[in-house]
N, CA and C atoms as an extended XYZ file, in Angstrom:
456
Properties=species:S:1:pos:R:3:atomname:S:1:resname:S:1:resid:I:1 pbc="F F F"
N         0.952       10.375       -2.102 N   MET     1
C         1.145       10.087       -0.818 CA  MET     1
C        -0.223        8.937       -1.020 C   MET     1
N         0.690        7.386       -0.979 N   LYS     2
C        -0.378        6.387       -1.113 CA  LYS     2
C        -0.989        5.889        0.242 C   LYS     2
N        -1.950        5.623        1.111 N   LEU     3
C        -2.487        4.687        2.323 CA  LEU     3
C        -2.985        4.054        2.059 C   LEU     3
N        -3.206        2.814        2.423 N   THR     4
C        -4.233        2.046        2.622 CA  THR     4
C        -4.608        1.421        4.158 C   THR     4
N        -5.638        0.845        4.415 N   ASN     5
C        -6.011        0.503        5.606 CA  ASN     5
C        -6.561       -0.788        5.720 C   ASN     5
N        -6.965       -1.331        6.834 N   GLY     6
C        -7.688       -2.814        7.183 CA  GLY     6
C        -8.892       -2.875        5.931 C   GLY     6
N        -9.083       -3.998        5.520 N   ALA     7
C        -9.974       -4.243        4.792 CA  ALA     7
C       -11.373       -4.816        5.524 C   ALA     7
N       -12.808       -4.549        4.868 N   SER     8
C       -13.740       -5.672        5.034 CA  SER     8
C       -15.074       -5.441        4.354 C   SER     8
N       -15.739       -4.378        4.069 N   ARG     9
C       -17.213       -4.077        3.777 CA  ARG     9
C       -16.583       -3.303        2.308 C   ARG     9
N       -16.634       -2.046        2.597 N   GLY    10
C       -16.567       -1.533        1.450 CA  GLY    10
C       -15.025       -1.592        0.655 C   GLY    10
N       -14.847       -0.976       -0.799 N   THR    11
C       -13.729       -0.761       -1.067 CA  THR    11
C       -13.775        0.601       -2.095 C   THR    11
N       -12.890        1.314       -1.833 N   ALA    12
C       -12.770        2.542       -2.569 CA  ALA    12
C       -11.465        3.189       -2.915 C   ALA    12
N       -11.194        4.284       -3.492 N   SER    13
C        -9.698        5.113       -4.132 CA  SER    13
C       -10.544        6.680       -3.672 C   SER    13
N        -9.931        7.135       -2.576 N   LEU    14
C       -10.138        8.380       -2.927 CA  LEU    14
C        -8.769        9.423       -2.996 C   LEU    14
N        -9.183       10.123       -4.207 N   ASP    15
C        -7.876       10.858       -4.698 CA  ASP    15
C        -8.637       12.162       -4.198 C   ASP    15
N        -7.593       12.891       -3.162 N   LEU    16
C        -7.930       13.572       -2.038 CA  LEU    16
C        -7.348       15.075       -2.494 C   LEU    16
N        -7.828       16.020       -2.877 N   PHE    17
C        -6.683       17.369       -3.003 CA  PHE    17
C        -7.221       18.326       -2.088 C   PHE    17
N        -6.555       18.283       -1.438 N   LEU    18
C        -6.466       19.533       -0.011 CA  LEU    18
C        -6.017       20.677       -0.370 C   LEU    18
N        -6.989       21.818       -0.260 N   VAL    19
C        -6.845       23.260       -0.473 CA  VAL    19
C        -6.848       23.915        0.946 C   VAL    19
N        -5.689       23.843        1.345 N   GLU    20
C        -4.969       24.448        2.520 CA  GLU    20
C        -3.850       25.352        2.793 C   GLU    20
N        -3.677       26.488        3.246 N   ASP    21
C        -2.683       27.497        3.425 CA  ASP    21
C        -1.794       27.074        4.954 C   ASP    21
N        -2.353       26.362        5.779 N   SER    22
C        -1.539       26.183        6.740 CA  SER    22
C        -0.405       24.903        6.973 C   SER    22
N         0.655       24.796        6.817 N   LEU    23
C         1.534       23.498        7.101 CA  LEU    23
C         1.165       22.873        8.242 C   LEU    23
N         0.721       23.275        9.360 N   ASP    24
C         0.506       23.054       10.290 CA  ASP    24
C        -0.962       21.948        9.978 C   ASP    24
N        -1.783       22.249        9.647 N   ASP    25
C        -2.944       22.040        9.187 CA  ASP    25
C        -2.845       20.338        8.089 C   ASP    25
N        -1.943       20.742        6.889 N   ILE    26
C        -1.630       19.990        6.124 CA  ILE    26
C        -1.106       18.805        6.708 C   ILE    26
N        -0.083       18.869        7.655 N   THR    27
C         0.834       17.794        8.183 CA  THR    27
C        -0.256       16.846        9.051 C   THR    27
N        -1.271       17.555        9.405 N   LEU    28
C        -2.316       17.137       10.512 CA  LEU    28
C        -3.267       16.038        9.903 C   LEU    28
N        -3.714       16.499        8.440 N   VAL    29
C        -4.307       15.516        7.721 CA  VAL    29
C        -3.665       14.328        7.252 C   VAL    29
N        -2.661       15.074        7.217 N   LYS    30
C        -1.369       13.676        6.382 CA  LYS    30
C        -1.449       12.504        7.272 C   LYS    30
N        -1.352       13.324        8.881 N   ARG    31
C        -1.107       12.395        9.712 CA  ARG    31
C        -2.334       11.546        9.916 C   ARG    31
N        -3.363       12.241        9.912 N   LEU    32
C        -4.658       11.270       10.124 CA  LEU    32
C        -5.253       10.115        9.346 C   LEU    32
N        -4.915       10.590        7.999 N   LEU    33
C        -4.838        9.746        6.760 CA  LEU    33
C        -3.865        8.814        7.136 C   LEU    33
N        -2.592        8.797        7.129 N   LYS    34
C        -1.518        7.679        7.470 CA  LYS    34
C        -2.232        6.641        8.484 C   LYS    34
N        -2.963        7.158        9.899 N   ASP    35
C        -3.077        6.551       10.570 CA  ASP    35
C        -4.478        5.826       10.661 C   ASP    35
N        -5.015        5.671        9.444 N   VAL    36
C        -6.096        5.292        9.374 CA  VAL    36
C        -6.243        3.438        9.688 C   VAL    36
N        -7.321        3.267       10.362 N   THR    37
C        -7.274        1.715       10.899 CA  THR    37
C        -8.682        1.542       10.907 C   THR    37
N        -9.898        1.773       10.028 N   SER    38
C       -10.959        1.399        9.878 CA  SER    38
C       -11.349        0.232        9.613 C   SER    38
N       -12.270       -0.384       10.351 N   ALA    39
C       -12.519       -1.754       10.142 CA  ALA    39
C       -13.677       -2.062        9.320 C   ALA    39
N       -14.379       -0.954        8.621 N   PHE    40
C       -15.408       -0.693        7.828 CA  PHE    40
C       -14.972       -0.969        6.106 C   PHE    40
N       -13.893        0.124        5.956 N   TYR    41
C       -13.542        0.148        4.754 CA  TYR    41
C       -12.113        0.003        4.340 C   TYR    41
N       -11.842       -0.541        3.024 N   HIS    42
C       -10.688       -0.936        2.554 CA  HIS    42
C       -10.097        0.330        1.662 C   HIS    42
N        -9.901        1.699        1.675 N   ILE    43
C        -9.629        2.661        1.107 CA  ILE    43
C        -7.938        2.796        0.887 C   ILE    43
N        -8.094        3.078       -0.600 N   THR    44
C        -6.504        3.649       -0.498 CA  THR    44
C        -6.698        5.291       -1.238 C   THR    44
N        -5.949        6.119       -0.131 N   ILE    45
C        -5.996        7.614       -0.117 CA  ILE    45
C        -4.874        7.843       -1.141 C   ILE    45
N        -4.815        8.930       -2.082 N   ASN    46
C        -3.935        9.557       -2.922 CA  ASN    46
C        -4.363       10.939       -2.230 C   ASN    46
N        -2.841       11.724       -1.925 N   MET    47
C        -3.552       13.077       -1.719 CA  MET    47
C        -2.274       14.046       -2.201 C   MET    47
N        -2.716       15.330       -2.715 N   ALA    48
C        -2.251       16.307       -3.041 CA  ALA    48
C        -2.739       17.595       -2.309 C   ALA    48
N        -1.894       18.671       -2.315 N   PHE    49
C        -2.568       19.994       -1.966 CA  PHE    49
C        -2.024       20.987       -2.400 C   PHE    49
N        -2.676       22.330       -2.599 N   CYS    50
C        -2.074       23.413       -2.633 CA  CYS    50
C        -2.454       24.383       -1.584 C   CYS    50
N        -2.155       25.769       -1.819 N   HIS    51
C        -2.578       26.812       -0.785 CA  HIS    51
C        -3.623       27.966       -1.168 C   HIS    51
N        -4.043       27.545       -2.384 N   THR    52
C        -4.890       28.669       -2.965 CA  THR    52
C        -6.075       28.230       -3.983 C   THR    52
N        -7.347       28.924       -3.985 N   ILE    53
C        -8.287       28.737       -5.061 CA  ILE    53
C        -7.501       28.658       -6.573 C   ILE    53
N        -6.876       29.485       -6.835 N   LYS    54
C        -6.475       29.889       -8.133 CA  LYS    54
C        -5.374       28.533       -8.337 C   LYS    54
N        -4.457       28.140       -7.663 N   GLU    55
C        -3.802       27.072       -7.706 CA  GLU    55
C        -4.971       25.753       -8.019 C   GLU    55
N        -5.501       25.571       -6.980 N   ALA    56
C        -6.843       24.655       -7.014 CA  ALA    56
C        -7.348       24.739       -8.281 C   ALA    56
N        -7.798       25.382       -8.883 N   GLU    57
C        -8.408       25.488      -10.029 CA  GLU    57
C        -7.653       25.025      -11.214 C   GLU    57
N        -6.296       25.426      -11.339 N   PHE    58
C        -5.396       24.940      -12.298 CA  PHE    58
C        -5.345       23.609      -12.326 C   PHE    58
N        -5.042       23.023      -11.022 N   VAL    59
C        -4.576       21.778      -10.732 CA  VAL    59
C        -5.717       20.944      -11.127 C   VAL    59
N        -6.941       20.921      -10.735 N   LEU    60
C        -8.199       20.430      -10.590 CA  LEU    60
C        -8.586       20.228      -12.073 C   LEU    60
N        -8.388       20.903      -12.768 N   GLN    61
C        -8.908       21.039      -14.051 CA  GLN    61
C        -8.284       19.886      -15.179 C   GLN    61
N        -6.946       19.403      -14.810 N   SER    62
C        -6.436       18.443      -15.342 CA  SER    62
C        -5.818       17.183      -14.907 C   SER    62
N        -6.335       17.075      -13.772 N   ASN    63
C        -5.853       15.858      -13.091 CA  ASN    63
C        -7.234       14.899      -12.598 C   ASN    63
N        -7.352       13.989      -12.388 N   GLY    64
C        -8.273       13.129      -11.788 CA  GLY    64
C        -8.601       13.116      -10.211 C   GLY    64
N        -8.339       14.002       -9.504 N   TYR    65
C        -8.954       13.827       -8.266 CA  TYR    65
C       -10.567       13.780       -8.009 C   TYR    65
N       -10.743       12.979       -7.054 N   ASN    66
C       -12.233       12.999       -7.167 CA  ASN    66
C       -12.838       13.525       -5.572 C   ASN    66
N       -12.086       14.353       -4.757 N   LEU    67
C       -12.824       14.896       -3.605 CA  LEU    67
C       -11.727       16.008       -3.453 C   LEU    67
N       -12.523       17.064       -3.071 N   ILE    68
C       -11.821       18.457       -2.648 CA  ILE    68
C       -12.230       18.264       -0.915 C   ILE    68
N       -11.037       18.554        0.006 N   LEU    69
C       -10.767       19.425        1.250 CA  LEU    69
C       -10.569       20.772        1.418 C   LEU    69
N       -11.313       21.328        1.948 N   LEU    70
C       -11.231       22.970        1.457 CA  LEU    70
C       -11.575       23.591        3.004 C   LEU    70
N       -10.409       24.444        2.815 N   ASP    71
C       -10.160       25.468        3.789 CA  ASP    71
C       -10.844       26.781        3.724 C   ASP    71
N       -11.658       27.143        4.441 N   LEU    72
C       -12.778       28.833        3.755 CA  LEU    72
C       -11.564       29.648        4.407 C   LEU    72
N       -10.098       29.736        4.979 N   SER    73
C        -9.567       31.076        5.203 CA  SER    73
C        -8.354       30.600        4.098 C   SER    73
N        -7.963       31.271        3.175 N   LEU    74
C        -7.307       30.764        2.071 CA  LEU    74
C        -6.866       32.590        1.793 C   LEU    74
N        -6.023       32.654        1.228 N   PRO    75
C        -4.989       33.985        0.679 CA  PRO    75
C        -5.629       34.704       -0.210 C   PRO    75
N        -6.298       33.973       -0.892 N   ASP    76
C        -7.223       34.444       -2.331 CA  ASP    76
C        -9.002       34.403       -1.947 C   ASP    76
N        -9.060       33.945       -0.918 N   SER    77
C       -10.860       33.797       -0.910 CA  SER    77
C       -11.266       34.069        0.700 C   SER    77
N       -12.280       34.631        1.030 N   ILE    78
C       -13.107       34.941        1.906 CA  ILE    78
C       -14.361       33.953        2.253 C   ILE    78
N       -14.417       33.375        3.462 N   GLU    79
C       -15.817       32.712        3.708 CA  GLU    79
C       -15.805       32.041        2.540 C   GLU    79
N       -17.207       31.752        1.711 N   LEU    80
C       -17.664       31.081        1.001 CA  LEU    80
C       -17.187       31.679       -0.256 C   LEU    80
N       -16.405       32.606       -0.995 N   SER    81
C       -15.851       32.534       -2.194 CA  SER    81
C       -15.414       31.405       -2.674 C   SER    81
N       -14.497       30.810       -1.924 N   GLY    82
C       -13.385       29.840       -2.800 CA  GLY    82
C       -14.291       28.772       -3.051 C   GLY    82
N       -15.643       28.106       -1.823 N   LEU    83
C       -16.222       27.034       -2.403 CA  LEU    83
C       -17.168       27.562       -3.525 C   LEU    83
N       -17.581       28.617       -3.468 N   LYS    84
C       -18.367       29.127       -4.923 CA  LYS    84
C       -17.885       28.981       -6.033 C   LYS    84
N       -16.525       29.358       -5.916 N   ALA    85
C       -15.354       29.458       -7.489 CA  ALA    85
C       -15.480       27.720       -7.737 C   ALA    85
N       -15.237       26.856       -6.889 N   LEU    86
C       -14.793       25.599       -7.414 CA  LEU    86
C       -15.993       24.929       -7.454 C   LEU    86
N       -17.318       25.069       -6.902 N   VAL    87
C       -18.533       24.613       -7.195 CA  VAL    87
C       -18.911       24.762       -8.512 C   VAL    87
N       -18.761       26.260       -9.083 N   GLU    88
C       -19.288       26.570      -10.365 CA  GLU    88
C       -17.984       25.998      -11.253 C   GLU    88
N       -17.090       25.888      -11.494 N   LYS    89
C       -15.861       25.509      -12.097 CA  LYS    89
C       -15.711       23.983      -12.355 C   LYS    89
N       -15.829       23.148      -10.921 N   LEU    90
C       -15.681       21.680      -11.013 CA  LEU    90
C       -16.985       21.164      -10.147 C   LEU    90
N       -18.010       21.080      -10.906 N   PRO    91
C       -19.351       20.732      -10.338 CA  PRO    91
C       -19.303       19.286      -10.335 C   PRO    91
N       -18.418       18.475      -11.187 N   HIS    92
C       -18.235       16.517      -10.760 CA  HIS    92
C       -17.759       16.699       -9.663 C   HIS    92
N       -16.948       17.247       -8.587 N   ILE    93
C       -16.073       16.822       -7.708 CA  ILE    93
C       -16.569       17.319       -6.204 C   ILE    93
N       -16.946       16.432       -5.684 N   PRO    94
C       -17.472       16.512       -4.341 CA  PRO    94
C       -16.748       17.482       -3.384 C   PRO    94
N       -17.096       18.292       -2.467 N   ILE    95
C       -16.438       19.231       -1.547 CA  ILE    95
C       -16.437       19.049       -0.222 C   ILE    95
N       -15.786       18.855        0.632 N   VAL    96
C       -16.292       18.931        2.212 CA  VAL    96
C       -15.055       19.923        2.765 C   VAL    96
N       -15.942       20.736        3.409 N   ILE    97
C       -15.330       22.272        3.933 CA  ILE    97
C       -14.648       21.556        5.094 C   ILE    97
N       -12.931       22.004        5.572 N   TYR    98
C       -11.888       21.879        6.366 CA  TYR    98
C       -12.066       23.004        7.212 C   TYR    98
N       -12.631       23.469        8.243 N   SER    99
C       -12.566       24.760        8.965 CA  SER    99
C       -11.976       24.705       10.181 C   SER    99
N       -11.466       25.819       10.707 N   GLY   100
C       -10.859       25.746       12.260 CA  GLY   100
C       -12.007       26.489       13.055 C   GLY   100
N       -12.938       27.173       12.309 N   ASN   101
C       -14.089       27.775       12.819 CA  ASN   101
C       -15.433       27.143       12.756 C   ASN   101
N       -16.280       26.988       13.599 N   TYR   102
C       -17.817       26.635       13.276 CA  TYR   102
C       -18.483       27.571       13.505 C   TYR   102
N       -19.088       28.136       12.353 N   ASN   103
C       -20.060       28.899       12.384 CA  ASN   103
C       -21.465       28.450       11.983 C   ASN   103
N       -22.312       28.311       12.337 N   PRO   104
C       -23.766       27.322       12.038 CA  PRO   104
C       -24.067       27.854       10.592 C   PRO   104
N       -24.311       29.175       10.621 N   GLU   105
C       -24.994       29.745        9.352 CA  GLU   105
C       -24.013       29.811        8.187 C   GLU   105
N       -22.834       29.602        8.185 N   ILE   106
C       -21.669       29.537        7.272 CA  ILE   106
C       -21.485       28.276        6.851 C   ILE   106
N       -21.804       27.264        7.871 N   ALA   107
C       -22.003       25.424        7.425 CA  ALA   107
C       -23.284       25.428        6.749 C   ALA   107
N       -24.521       26.134        7.087 N   GLU   108
C       -25.518       25.907        6.268 CA  GLU   108
C       -25.544       26.386        4.876 C   GLU   108
N       -25.198       27.638        4.700 N   GLN   109
C       -24.846       28.159        3.041 CA  GLN   109
C       -24.011       27.310        2.697 C   GLN   109
N       -22.664       26.794        3.352 N   ALA   110
C       -21.981       25.822        2.520 CA  ALA   110
C       -22.493       24.898        2.031 C   ALA   110
N       -23.218       24.170        2.790 N   ILE   111
C       -24.094       22.940        2.307 CA  ILE   111
C       -25.160       23.288        1.039 C   ILE   111
N       -25.902       24.250        1.442 N   PHE   112
C       -26.634       24.978        0.140 CA  PHE   112
C       -26.038       24.947       -1.126 C   PHE   112
N       -24.623       25.896       -0.785 N   LEU   113
C       -23.738       25.988       -2.327 CA  LEU   113
C       -23.364       24.829       -2.689 C   LEU   113
N       -23.571       23.633       -2.057 N   GLY   114
C       -22.912       22.720       -2.702 CA  GLY   114
C       -21.628       21.413       -2.317 C   GLY   114
N       -21.377       21.973       -0.744 N   ALA   115
C       -20.497       21.326       -0.397 CA  ALA   115
C       -21.109       20.055        0.148 C   ALA   115
N       -20.377       18.894        0.514 N   GLN   116
C       -21.103       17.406        1.118 CA  GLN   116
C       -21.072       17.558        2.773 C   GLN   116
N       -20.238       18.223        3.277 N   ASP   117
C       -19.886       18.299        4.424 CA  ASP   117
C       -19.088       19.563        5.131 C   ASP   117
N       -19.645       19.647        6.394 N   TYR   118
C       -18.372       20.824        6.962 CA  TYR   118
C       -18.245       20.663        8.130 C   TYR   118
N       -16.666       20.108        8.175 N   ILE   119
C       -16.384       19.669        9.432 CA  ILE   119
C       -15.066       20.366       10.132 C   ILE   119
N       -14.854       20.230       11.487 N   LEU   120
C       -13.715       21.190       12.213 CA  LEU   120
C       -12.457       20.779       12.156 C   LEU   120
N       -11.484       21.279       12.131 N   LYS   121
C        -9.881       21.006       12.367 CA  LYS   121
C       -10.000       20.817       13.544 C   LYS   121
N        -9.330       19.143       13.654 N   GLY   122
C        -8.734       19.039       14.766 CA  GLY   122
C        -9.762       18.421       15.806 C   GLY   122
N       -10.752       18.077       15.308 N   THR   123
C       -12.186       17.378       16.123 CA  THR   123
C       -12.366       16.005       15.853 C   THR   123
N       -11.839       15.749       14.549 N   MET   124
C       -12.298       14.281       14.303 CA  MET   124
C       -11.131       12.975       14.434 C   MET   124
N       -11.354       11.884       14.658 N   THR   125
C       -10.160       10.745       14.609 CA  THR   125
C       -10.035       10.297       12.979 C   THR   125
N        -9.065        9.641       12.519 N   ALA   126
C        -8.426        9.254       11.599 CA  ALA   126
C        -9.872        8.894       10.698 C   ALA   126
N       -10.564        7.685       11.559 N   ASP   127
C       -11.316        6.963       11.064 CA  ASP   127
C       -12.764        7.981       10.772 C   ASP   127
N       -13.054        8.884       11.538 N   GLU   128
C       -14.221        9.777       11.500 CA  GLU   128
C       -14.097       10.594       10.644 C   GLU   128
N       -12.808       10.872        9.721 N   LEU   129
C       -12.631       11.705        8.595 CA  LEU   129
C       -12.611       11.466        7.274 C   LEU   129
N       -11.985        9.824        7.537 N   VAL   130
C       -11.987        8.741        5.983 CA  VAL   130
C       -13.446        8.947        5.878 C   VAL   130
N       -14.375        8.599        7.110 N   ARG   131
C       -15.629        7.850        6.850 CA  ARG   131
C       -16.634        8.807        6.100 C   ARG   131
N       -16.062       10.354        6.657 N   THR   132
C       -16.844       11.453        6.609 CA  THR   132
C       -16.635       11.723        4.745 C   THR   132
N       -15.271       11.674        4.328 N   LEU   133
C       -14.799       11.822        2.884 CA  LEU   133
C       -15.524       10.643        2.001 C   LEU   133
N       -15.233        9.672        2.377 N   TYR   134
C       -16.236        8.510        1.754 CA  TYR   134
C       -17.287        9.090        1.273 C   TYR   134
N       -18.029        9.208        2.725 N   HIS   135
C       -19.367        9.226        2.532 CA  HIS   135
C       -20.133       10.571        1.432 C   HIS   135
N       -19.428       11.619        1.837 N   ALA   136
C       -19.344       12.631        0.861 CA  ALA   136
C       -19.351       12.610       -0.653 C   ALA   136
N       -18.388       11.528       -0.727 N   LYS   137
C       -18.058       11.184       -2.134 CA  LYS   137
C       -19.253       10.341       -2.956 C   LYS   137
N       -19.954        9.170       -1.695 N   LEU   138
C       -20.934        9.040       -2.199 CA  LEU   138
C       -22.422        9.531       -2.193 C   LEU   138
N       -22.248       10.573       -1.432 N   ARG   139
C       -23.716       11.500       -1.640 CA  ARG   139
C       -23.426       12.462       -2.942 C   ARG   139
N       -22.126       12.358       -3.373 N   HIS   140
C       -22.306       13.329       -4.299 CA  HIS   140
C       -22.324       12.832       -5.885 C   HIS   140
N       -22.060       11.370       -5.606 N   GLN   141
C       -22.593       10.557       -6.904 CA  GLN   141
C       -23.920       10.473       -7.017 C   GLN   141
N       -24.770       10.196       -5.842 N   SER   142
C       -26.159       10.482       -5.856 CA  SER   142
C       -26.444       11.492       -6.206 C   SER   142
N       -26.301       12.104       -5.907 N   VAL   143
C       -26.817       13.754       -6.514 CA  VAL   143
C       -26.369       13.978       -7.644 C   VAL   143
N       -25.645       13.775       -8.223 N   MET   144
C       -25.204       13.610       -9.867 CA  MET   144
C       -25.682       12.533      -10.533 C   MET   144
N       -26.358       11.683      -10.087 N   LYS   145
C       -27.120       10.613      -10.881 CA  LYS   145
C       -28.386       11.115      -10.783 C   LYS   145
N       -28.838       11.263       -9.980 N   LEU   146
C       -30.724       12.167       -9.841 CA  LEU   146
C       -30.626       13.158      -10.863 C   LEU   146
N       -29.008       14.287      -10.878 N   ARG   147
C       -29.421       15.222      -11.741 CA  ARG   147
C       -29.456       14.597      -13.177 C   ARG   147
N       -28.607       13.812      -13.449 N   THR   148
C       -28.850       12.922      -14.760 CA  THR   148
C       -30.050       12.366      -15.378 C   THR   148
N       -30.804       12.000      -14.164 N   LEU   149
C       -32.366       11.403      -14.468 CA  LEU   149
C       -33.067       12.528      -14.693 C   LEU   149
N       -32.979       13.822      -13.898 N   ILE   150
C       -34.093       14.836      -13.961 CA  ILE   150
C       -33.951       15.496      -15.369 C   ILE   150
N       -32.442       15.550      -15.638 N   GLU   151
C       -32.305       16.332      -17.149 CA  GLU   151
C       -32.770       15.197      -18.041 C   GLU   151
N       -32.756       13.924      -18.300 N   ALA   152
C       -32.904       13.203      -19.279 CA  ALA   152
C       -34.462       13.697      -19.751 C   ALA   152
């Protein structure tokens, strides 16, 4: 799915990979991204999805996605186990948690483990979702640059 919105300040391409087992939630994300009307960014969004962490690990190792939107309740992962697996195997791809339940402790742990943000399903407008995803990508790029400098 390729989606483009109005332009002005920034330009970006988000190659988003959604890891979600609910068809209703997949449809919601697709609808939100289709409805993007942000005045701040010109963003092209390509999106694909799968239903499990194992599928995600397989697909993401051989494709060029630059952002993951991850549900925490999947058939093959409990709470943060899916996040831990993806961060370990794919540290170069930023991850945003997309959960139906807000637990401040889990949200804090997710950020500590490497997630760029923790958002609740159904609480964001299309513009807010895209802005969150775009900023997560930028934050992750900054972190990766800092790591490179520190390791040099």
